[in-house]
C-alpha positions, 0 to 999 in steps of 0.5 A: 480476534481474541487476544487471550492466550493467542499469539498475534502481531498488531501494527499501528501508525500516527496519522500526521507523523512519520512514525509507525510501530507494532506490538506482538505476543508469541507466548505459545510459539516461544513455549513450543520452541524451548520445550526440549531445549538444553544448554545455558538458561540464556538460550531461552531468553535469546530464543524468545527475543529473536522470535519477538524481534522477527515478529515485530520486523515483519510488520515492515515487510510486504509480500514476503514468502519467508523472513529469516533473522539469525545471529551466528558466531565462531564462539559458543553460540554457533547459531540463533535463528528464527523464521517466519512464513507469510502465513504467520507460522514461526519457528526457531532454534539455537545451536550451541557448543561449549560448557559455559554457564553463560553467554556473553554476546559482546564476547562472541568472536566473528558475531554477525546478525542477518535478516534475509527476506525470501520473496518467493516466486523465483524473485531474488532474496535480499539480506542485510548484515551487521556486526552483533552488538552486546544485546539483541535489542541493540543489534536490531536497532543497529540493523535499522540504523545501518542497513535500513537507514531508518531509526528504530526502537525495540522493547523485547520482553521475555520471561522464560519462567512464565513462558511470556514473550512479546514486545513493542517496536517503533520506526521513524519514517522519512518526514519531519519528526523532531528529536523531542517527538521521537524521545517522547514516543520511545520514552513513553513505551520504555516505562513500566514493568514488562508484564504491565506493558504486555497486558496494557490495552494499546487503544487506551494508552497509545493516544496519550503519547501525542494527544493532538494526533490520531493513532490508528491500530490495524487488526491483530494478525494471528501467529502460530508455531509452524515447522516446514520440515517433511520427509520429502525435504529430508530425502532431498537433503540426503540426495544432496549429501550423496549416495556414498555418504548415506550408504556409509551411515546406513552401514554403520548405524543400520538406518539413517536417522535425521532429526529436525532441529526446529521441531525435533521430529525424527525421520528414519530410513531403513535399507529399503528406503535408502535404496528406493531413494537412490533408485535410477531417476528418483534422485534427480527430482 
């Protein structure tokens, strides 16, 4: 597939070393997510970072239906969440309150980072949870150290003015890998400008990290913006709220209006639609 103007995820590994990694670009998804965003400028940076982080983490997961990476707190940043479907569809949004012009992750009260894997087919979800660190990069690395118990390294690259979002990830697997080899790999990917790293051809520079060890790159997998909202989902949500609360909203506003927080699509139900929604039998489905 062509990588020009295309969002993608590409994983790689070294043949005789317990070391794997991935790279991604999510420019188009990022631009769509922040298109109608309001709030501090740091929100755009954080949304880009959580999209990149989730895309990279997905390279370590198999047979999932949906992955959810979210940060939450009792402070100004209530929720920062990204979702990824097995098809490569991604979406994200942030819920923010307050009038601060900046967001300091380290100062957020009761701040947590969680990764949830929905395996589908009636299988149990599993979730890893840690305290949020000063940056999302530090938080993701701490998640792997604490929840996965496998060292990982992230470089998250986001330029909200240029609409660029991408990065690299390395994970140390069980086996013999010396501290010097781990330092060599992470240091190699840490040098250079953000833009040069995103534009560099991995087949040209990854072999230079360990010249005597073969490195294999898998084919890039396409990623795209996808929102799973629908009128049916909205109706199920309203049924869960209860007829009394929905009728009160209808009486006060003349209609029931629900806006998807991810894609900003607006769903409107008039009196007839609400009556049909709670008609005998329908609300049971």
